[in-house]
C-alpha positions in Angstrom: 128.3 184.0 138.2 130.5 186.8 137.1 132.3 186.7 133.7 136.1 186.5 134.1 138.9 187.9 132.0 141.6 185.5 130.9 145.1 186.5 130.0 144.4 187.4 126.4 141.3 189.4 127.3 142.9 191.3 130.1 144.8 193.4 127.6 141.5 194.4 126.0 139.8 195.2 129.3 139.9 198.8 128.5 138.0 198.4 125.2 135.6 195.6 126.2 133.5 196.6 129.2 132.4 193.9 131.5 128.7 193.7 132.0 127.4 194.4 135.4 124.8 192.6 137.6 125.1 189.1 136.0 122.4 186.6 136.9 123.2 183.2 138.4 122.0 181.1 135.5 124.0 182.2 132.5 124.8 178.6 131.6 121.1 177.6 131.7 120.2 180.5 129.5 122.8 179.5 126.9 121.7 175.9 127.0 118.0 176.9 126.6 118.8 179.1 123.6 121.0 176.4 122.0 118.3 173.8 122.3 115.6 176.2 121.1 117.7 176.7 118.0 118.3 173.0 117.7 122.0 173.3 117.8 124.4 170.7 119.2 127.2 171.5 121.6 129.6 171.0 118.7 127.7 173.3 116.3 127.4 176.2 118.8 131.0 175.8 119.9 132.1 176.0 116.3 130.0 179.0 115.6 131.3 180.8 118.7 134.9 179.8 118.1 135.3 178.0 121.5 136.0 174.4 122.5 133.1 171.9 123.1 134.6 171.3 126.6 134.5 175.0 127.4 130.9 175.3 126.2 129.8 172.2 128.2 131.4 173.5 131.4 129.8 177.0 130.9 126.3 175.4 130.4 126.7 173.2 133.5 127.8 176.3 135.5 131.2 174.6 136.2 133.2 177.7 135.0 132.4 181.4 134.6 132.4 182.5 130.9 134.9 185.2 129.9 133.7 188.4 128.4 134.9 187.4 125.0 133.1 184.1 125.3 129.9 185.8 126.2 130.1 188.2 123.3 130.9 185.2 120.9 128.0 183.1 122.2 125.7 186.0 122.1 126.6 186.7 118.5 126.2 183.0 117.6 122.8 182.8 119.3 121.6 186.1 117.9 121.1 187.8 121.2 122.9 190.6 123.1 125.4 189.5 125.7 123.4 191.5 128.2 120.4 189.2 127.7 122.6 186.2 128.7 123.5 188.0 131.9 120.2 189.7 132.7 118.6 188.5 135.9 115.1 189.3 137.1 114.9 192.6 138.9 114.2 191.7 142.5 112.7 195.2 143.0 110.1 194.6 140.3 106.8 194.0 142.0 105.8 191.5 139.3 108.8 189.2 139.9 108.9 186.3 139.8 105.4 185.5 138.8 104.4 188.0 136.0 105.9 188.6 132.6 104.6 191.9 131.0 104.2 192.0 127.2 107.2 194.3 126.8 109.4 192.1 128.9 109.1 188.8 127.0 112.4 187.3 126.1 113.0 186.1 122.5 114.2 182.6 122.0 114.0 182.4 118.2 113.5 185.1 115.6 114.5 183.9 112.2 113.1 183.0 108.8 109.6 184.2 109.7 109.4 182.1 113.0 109.5 183.8 116.3 109.3 182.2 119.8 109.0 184.4 122.9 109.3 183.0 126.3 106.2 184.0 128.3 106.6 181.8 131.4 108.4 183.3 134.4 111.2 181.9 136.5 108.7 180.7 139.1 107.7 177.9 136.7 110.3 175.1 137.1 109.0 172.5 134.6 106.6 174.3 132.3 107.8 176.6 129.6 105.2 178.8 127.9 105.9 180.2 124.5 104.2 182.8 122.3 104.9 181.4 118.8 104.3 183.4 115.6 104.8 182.2 112.1 104.7 184.3 108.9 103.0 182.7 105.9 105.2 179.8 104.7 107.4 179.8 107.8 108.1 176.6 109.6 110.2 174.9 112.3 112.4 173.5 109.6 112.4 170.7 107.1 113.5 168.1 109.6 111.5 166.4 112.3 112.9 166.8 115.8 112.3 165.3 119.2 113.0 166.2 122.8 111.9 165.0 126.2 108.7 165.9 127.9 105.2 166.8 126.7 103.7 169.8 124.9 100.3 171.4 124.5 99.2 174.2 122.2 96.3 176.5 121.3 96.0 178.2 118.0 95.2 181.8 118.7 95.1 183.0 115.1 95.7 181.7 111.6 96.5 178.2 110.5 99.0 175.6 111.7 100.1 172.5 109.9 101.4 170.0 112.6 103.1 166.8 111.6 103.6 164.1 114.2 105.4 161.0 112.9 103.6 160.1 109.7 100.4 162.0 110.5 99.6 165.5 109.3 97.0 167.7 111.1 95.6 171.1 109.9 94.6 173.3 112.8 92.7 176.6 112.7 91.9 179.3 115.2 90.5 177.8 118.4 92.0 174.3 117.8 94.4 172.8 120.3 96.8 169.9 120.5 99.0 167.9 122.9 101.5 165.1 122.4 104.6 163.5 123.9 107.6 165.5 122.8 109.7 162.3 122.0 107.5 161.7 118.9 109.2 163.2 115.8 107.3 166.4 114.9 107.5 169.6 113.0 105.1 172.5 112.2 104.5 175.2 109.6 102.1 177.9 108.6 100.5 177.1 105.2 98.0 179.9 105.4 97.9 183.4 103.9 98.1 185.2 107.2 100.3 185.1 110.3 99.8 182.2 112.6 99.8 182.7 116.4 100.1 179.7 118.8 100.3 179.7 122.6 102.6 176.7 123.2 103.6 175.0 126.5 106.4 172.5 126.9 106.8 170.3 130.0 110.5 169.5 130.2 110.3 166.5 132.5 110.6 162.7 132.0 107.2 161.2 131.3 108.0 157.6 132.1 
């Protein structure tokens, strides 16, 4: 899906280069990043200066985003526009099954919390995440829910996991799993960095 220039942007085509080699799932990447950052359509649209309708159509692959829209969404989501357009290199012998350490894609990197996507495009329903939290970092003060299930393994440090009204303190070697539609949040109360391998299953569980 190639980004298109509208009338206003055509005049700037000489100063704003159009990225080459776009992937076919730009909308899906934008939606994934928006959800990872726990932003609503309205919030992201406001941050990017576009209409909610436009953003919704872009996410559903109904329209091709303009160059200006890509730059605005990239800035709002904290990633380079090229990342939104980047598609797996079909000449790469690892594709589509292997993700090398230096090819992980960041989903969140803010306030001491970093989430890197470690699952490849070959996985349709499972999303693997390498999660690191600096001391005192958390997923936020509010509980959140989403569909599916999740499982995690604490690789290093400590993790405080709250599920509904219960609080669990996990240490290196501990693991967890729970339905994602239960209100939950997590944080690192320890003195050192916490590392968790986290897997989300984004399917209906009923």
